[in-house]
C-alpha positions in Angstrom: 0.0 0.0 0.0 1.2 3.5 -0.8 0.5 6.2 1.8 0.3 9.6 0.1 0.8 12.8 2.2 -1.0 15.3 0.0 -2.6 18.7 -0.4 -4.6 20.1 -3.3 -1.8 21.8 -5.2 -0.4 21.0 -8.7 2.4 18.9 -7.2 -0.1 17.0 -5.1 -2.3 16.3 -8.1 0.5 14.7 -10.0 0.7 11.8 -7.5 -3.1 11.1 -7.4 -3.2 11.3 -11.2 -0.4 8.7 -11.4 -1.9 6.3 -8.9 -5.4 6.5 -10.4 -4.0 6.0 -13.9 -1.9 3.1 -12.9 -4.6 1.5 -10.7 -2.4 1.3 -7.6 -4.1 1.2 -4.2 -3.2 4.1 -1.9 -4.3 6.0 1.2 -4.5 9.7 1.2 -3.4 11.7 4.2 -4.3 15.4 4.0 -1.5 17.8 5.1 -3.2 21.2 5.3 -0.4 23.6 4.3 -2.6 26.6 5.1 -2.7 25.5 8.7 1.0 24.7 9.0 0.6 20.9 9.2 3.7 20.6 6.9 5.9 21.6 9.9 4.8 18.7 12.1 7.8 16.6 13.2 6.2 13.4 11.9 5.8 14.9 8.4 9.3 16.4 8.4 10.7 12.9 9.0 9.5 11.9 5.5 9.6 15.4 3.8 12.5 17.4 5.3 11.8 20.3 2.9 8.4 20.7 4.6 6.6 20.4 1.2 3.9 18.1 -0.1 3.7 15.6 -1.6 5.5 12.7 0.0 4.8 9.0 0.0 5.6 5.9 2.2 5.7 2.6 0.4 5.3 -0.3 2.8 6.0 -2.9 0.1 9.2 -1.9 -1.7 10.6 -4.2 -4.3 13.5 -5.2 -2.1 11.1 -6.6 0.5 12.9 -4.4 3.1 11.6 -1.7 5.4 9.2 0.9 4.2 10.6 3.5 1.8 9.7 7.2 2.0 10.1 9.5 -0.9 9.7 13.3 -1.1 9.7 15.6 -4.1 7.0 15.0 -6.7 9.3 14.2 -9.6 11.2 11.7 -7.5 7.9 10.1 -6.4 6.7 9.8 -10.0 10.0 8.1 -11.0 10.0 5.8 -8.0 6.4 4.7 -8.7 7.0 4.3 -12.5 10.2 2.3 -11.9 8.6 0.1 -9.3 5.5 -0.7 -11.4 6.8 -0.4 -14.9 3.8 1.7 -15.7 3.7 5.1 -17.4 7.4 5.2 -18.3 8.3 4.0 -21.7 10.4 0.8 -21.6 12.5 1.5 -24.7 15.7 3.5 -24.2 14.8 6.6 -26.2 11.2 6.9 -24.9 12.4 6.6 -21.3 15.0 9.3 -21.9 12.4 11.6 -23.4 9.9 11.1 -20.6 12.6 11.9 -18.0 13.7 14.9 -20.0 10.2 16.4 -19.9 9.7 15.4 -16.3 12.8 17.4 -15.3 11.8 20.2 -17.6 8.6 20.6 -15.6 10.4 20.3 -12.3 13.0 22.9 -13.2 11.0 25.2 -15.4 7.2 25.1 -15.8 6.5 24.5 -12.2 8.8 27.1 -10.6 8.0 29.8 -13.3 4.2 29.2 -13.2 4.4 29.2 -9.4 6.2 32.6 -9.3 3.7 33.9 -11.9 0.8 33.0 -9.6 2.5 34.4 -6.5 3.4 37.8 -7.8 0.1 38.2 -9.7 -2.3 37.0 -7.0 -0.6 36.7 -3.6 2.1 39.3 -3.2 1.1 42.1 -1.0 2.8 44.6 -3.3 2.1 44.3 -7.0 5.4 44.6 -8.7 4.8 45.2 -12.5 8.3 44.0 -13.4 7.9 40.7 -11.5 4.4 40.0 -12.9 5.5 40.8 -16.4 8.6 38.7 -16.1 6.8 35.5 -15.0 3.8 35.9 -17.2 6.1 36.1 -20.2 8.3 33.2 -19.0 5.2 31.1 -18.5 4.1 32.1 -22.0 7.5 31.0 -23.4 7.2 27.6 -21.7 3.7 27.1 -23.0 5.2 27.7 -26.5 7.9 25.1 -25.8 5.1 22.6 -24.9 3.1 23.5 -27.9 6.0 22.9 -30.3 6.8 19.6 -28.7 3.2 18.4 -29.1 3.0 19.3 -32.8 2.2 16.0 -34.5 2.2 13.8 -31.4 -0.4 13.0 -28.8 1.9 13.1 -25.7 5.3 14.4 -24.7 7.0 11.1 -25.0 4.6 9.8 -27.7 2.8 7.5 -25.2 1.1 8.9 -22.1 3.6 9.0 -19.3 4.8 10.6 -16.1 6.0 13.5 -18.2 2.4 14.4 -19.1 1.2 13.8 -15.6 3.9 16.2 -14.3 3.0 19.0 -16.7 -0.8 18.9 -16.8 -1.6 20.2 -13.3 0.6 23.2 -13.9 -1.4 24.1 -17.0 -4.8 23.7 -15.3 -4.7 27.3 -13.9 -3.8 28.8 -17.3 -6.2 31.7 -16.9 -4.7 32.8 -13.5 -1.3 32.6 -15.2 -2.4 35.2 -17.8 -2.4 32.7 -20.7 -4.8 31.7 -23.4 -4.9 28.1 -24.6 -6.3 29.3 -27.9 -2.8 30.7 -28.6 -1.3 27.1 -28.3 -3.5 24.7 -30.4 -1.3 21.6 -29.8 -1.1 22.3 -26.1 -4.9 22.9 -26.0 -5.6 19.5 -27.7 -3.3 17.7 -25.3 -4.7 19.5 -22.3 -8.3 18.7 -23.2 -7.5 15.0 -23.9 -5.9 14.6 -20.5 -8.7 16.5 -18.7 -11.2 13.9 -20.0 -9.3 10.8 -18.8 -11.2 9.0 -16.1 -8.1 8.9 -14.0 -7.7 12.7 -14.1 -11.4 13.2 -13.2 -11.0 10.8 -10.2 -7.9 12.5 -9.0 -9.5 15.9 -9.0 -12.5 14.5 -7.2 -10.2 13.3 -4.5 -9.0 16.9 -4.1 -12.5 18.0 -3.3 -12.9 15.2 -0.7 -9.6 16.0 1.1 -10.0 19.8 0.9 -13.6 21.0 0.7 -12.2 24.5 0.3 -10.4 23.5 -2.9 -10.5 26.4 -5.3 -11.4 29.0 -2.6 -9.0 32.0 -2.4 -6.3 31.6 0.3 -6.9 33.3 3.6 -4.6 35.9 5.0 -3.7 33.6 7.9 -2.7 30.9 5.3 -0.6 33.4 3.4 1.3 34.2 6.6 2.1 30.6 7.2 3.1 29.8 3.6 5.0 32.9 2.6 8.2 34.3 4.1 9.4 31.1 5.7 12.9 30.9 7.0 15.1 28.3 8.6 13.4 29.1 11.9 10.1 27.9 10.5 11.3 24.3 10.9 13.7 24.7 13.8 13.3 22.1 16.5 11.3 23.4 19.4 12.6 22.7 22.9 
């Protein structure tokens, strides 16, 4: 059984999307990041960066003790390599899927995240910062659009690369983008949105967090933004 420590963010959705698509049994444990639950000592033991998602696999392939994994990209790779699902088995397909997974982890996720922060959460609206990240998100959408020209999915077959990228495109309107400008990306996005596994994963989000989609409270912003090393310092 896979225990998933989760909240309703793009990185959280990646893991539920994978598990639903692969048909792997799992248990969801909500970690309400707006209430600071990510700083609890028991969570920090499996996710030292105090970020969701994280998993604990009580049946690893070596038949040893439970394995914990943090970082969404590492989790997707761990699950795909364990199960052989949603990662191409041929050399070139596997390399391609990993390339686009790491592209999302190092580019699309961080840039879209900063876009959202400066446009919607920052107390001071800084035009340069907003413009910088909206344009960079736009550039990255263009990269995806070009990659998807003439192919259904990033590595040709549906894989962890698509699962990693999709949740970061879901809030395209908040990111100041228009899918109409990216026809290949739009076709890909709509196809993934209709997959039964995607629908199930996003329904789970509503079950875990009934406030899913509701604007963040000021108290939650204070907890989430401006963290320092002291935020996770051991308390005597």
